[in-house]
BASESE-741030 format. One line per field, with one value per residue (C-alpha): residue number from 1; x, y, z. Coordinates in Angstrom, 2 decimals, m for minus. Layout:
<sites>
k	c(NUM,...) $
xx	c(X,...) $
yy	c(Y,...) $
zz	c(Z,...) $
</sites>
This chain:
<sites>
k	c(1,2,3,4,5,6,7,8,9,10,11,12,13,14,15,16,17,18,19,20,21,22,23,24,25,26,27,28,29,30,31,32,33,34,35,36,37,38,39,40,41,42,43,44,45,46,47,48,49,50,51,52,53,54,55,56,57,58,59,60,61,62,63,64,65,66,67,68,69,70,71,72,73,74,75,76,77,78,79,80,81,82,83,84,85,86,87,88,89,90,91,92,93,94,95,96,97,98,99,100,101,102,103,104,105,106,107,108,109,110,111,112,113,114,115,116,117,118,119,120,121,122,123,124,125,126,127,128,129,130,131,132,133,134,135,136,137,138,139,140,141,142,143,144) $
xx	c(79.30,76.02,73.84,73.25,75.55,75.13,76.85,77.92,79.54,79.72,76.05,73.06,71.13,74.04,73.96,70.24,70.89,73.59,71.33,68.48,70.90,72.28,68.77,67.64,70.76,70.26,66.60,67.43,70.65,72.70,76.11,76.46,79.07,79.57,81.01,82.41,83.86,86.69,86.12,89.38,87.53,85.24,87.09,87.18,83.37,82.77,84.73,85.41,88.55,90.66,94.39,97.00,98.67,96.55,97.80,95.27,96.70,96.28,92.78,91.65,93.15,91.39,88.09,88.54,89.09,86.13,83.78,84.93,84.27,80.86,79.91,80.95,79.03,75.83,76.02,76.36,73.57,71.09,72.23,73.53,77.24,78.65,75.31,75.81,78.89,80.12,82.82,84.05,85.32,86.82,86.96,88.52,86.41,83.01,80.37,77.56,79.76,81.30,77.95,76.33,79.24,78.88,75.16,75.89,76.63,74.38,70.90,70.05,71.75,70.97,71.81,70.76,68.44,71.00,74.70,77.26,76.83,75.71,72.16,70.16,66.87,66.83,64.77,66.98,70.69,72.67,74.24,70.96,69.23,72.01,71.99,68.19,68.28,71.26,71.65,71.60,69.57,66.75,67.62,66.34,66.70,66.59,65.75,66.92) $
yy	c(136.91,138.62,137.03,133.31,130.64,127.10,124.14,121.42,118.02,115.33,114.32,114.57,116.66,119.11,119.51,120.27,122.77,124.46,124.74,126.12,128.61,129.79,130.39,132.15,134.34,135.32,136.16,138.32,139.80,138.77,137.08,133.38,131.75,128.05,126.51,123.05,121.80,119.30,117.13,115.22,112.17,111.76,113.37,110.19,109.95,113.53,113.90,111.12,112.83,112.69,113.36,110.67,113.16,113.11,116.42,119.13,121.40,118.74,117.85,121.48,122.03,118.93,120.04,123.58,122.16,119.77,122.55,124.94,122.20,121.53,125.23,125.46,122.30,123.25,126.88,125.79,123.23,125.77,128.46,130.87,130.61,133.91,135.63,135.28,136.41,133.19,132.75,129.27,128.67,125.54,125.31,122.72,121.41,119.98,120.76,121.74,124.09,125.75,126.19,127.61,130.04,131.07,131.66,134.50,136.90,135.34,136.31,132.69,129.33,126.50,122.81,119.57,117.36,114.56,114.59,111.99,110.04,106.43,106.71,107.04,106.07,109.26,112.17,114.72,114.18,115.09,118.22,119.62,118.82,120.50,123.71,123.92,123.90,126.21,128.62,132.38,133.05,131.38,127.94,126.30,122.53,121.26,117.69,116.18) $
zz	c(79.32,78.53,75.89,75.58,76.97,75.68,77.27,74.85,74.83,72.17,72.41,70.07,72.59,72.83,69.04,69.26,72.06,69.99,66.95,69.08,70.67,67.32,66.01,69.20,69.35,65.69,66.29,69.32,67.90,70.93,71.21,71.87,74.07,73.40,76.53,77.10,80.32,80.41,83.46,84.01,85.34,82.29,79.37,77.32,77.41,76.26,73.04,70.60,69.22,72.35,72.23,72.82,75.17,78.32,79.78,80.66,77.95,75.26,76.47,76.43,72.96,71.63,73.16,71.73,68.25,68.56,69.70,66.96,64.39,65.94,65.82,62.15,61.26,63.07,61.91,58.28,58.60,59.96,57.52,60.14,59.39,60.69,61.37,65.12,67.06,68.68,71.30,72.20,75.72,77.20,80.98,83.27,86.14,86.95,84.27,86.65,88.70,85.66,83.85,87.00,87.38,83.70,84.22,86.67,83.79,81.13,80.02,79.24,79.76,77.32,77.73,76.12,78.13,78.29,77.60,76.68,79.93,79.89,81.25,78.04,79.66,81.75,80.46,82.19,82.74,85.82,84.30,82.96,86.25,88.21,86.19,86.22,90.01,90.57,87.62,88.18,85.01,83.06,81.65,78.48,78.22,74.63,73.63,70.38) $
</sites>
């Protein structure tokens, strides 16, 4: 996964991180991987359009669709549409572990400063803090 990897969920900071990543990937001419992690214990907090079927396959499919829609929306809003090669990946597991693993082959890992968790008063969320401390490549943390 060379190029830029951006971790997203259904938060405003993740949208800002995605937009920043699209612009940066376009400026550098590198591919972008948009990665979301379905954590079975918190799925309902991460994506508002959750499936009625609670199986892992249905959850991953719903997350895939939500992320593809998010990429199209943010890409259109910032005028980059198809200017950047984008791959969407949905993984099953713990967000910090999966993002750290993805950083092993990335040139840059991007995350929002806070995700969809419930601690809005924090400046840095648990996922962004975890990847900053354990990633195998440089990390950019984007605030809304």
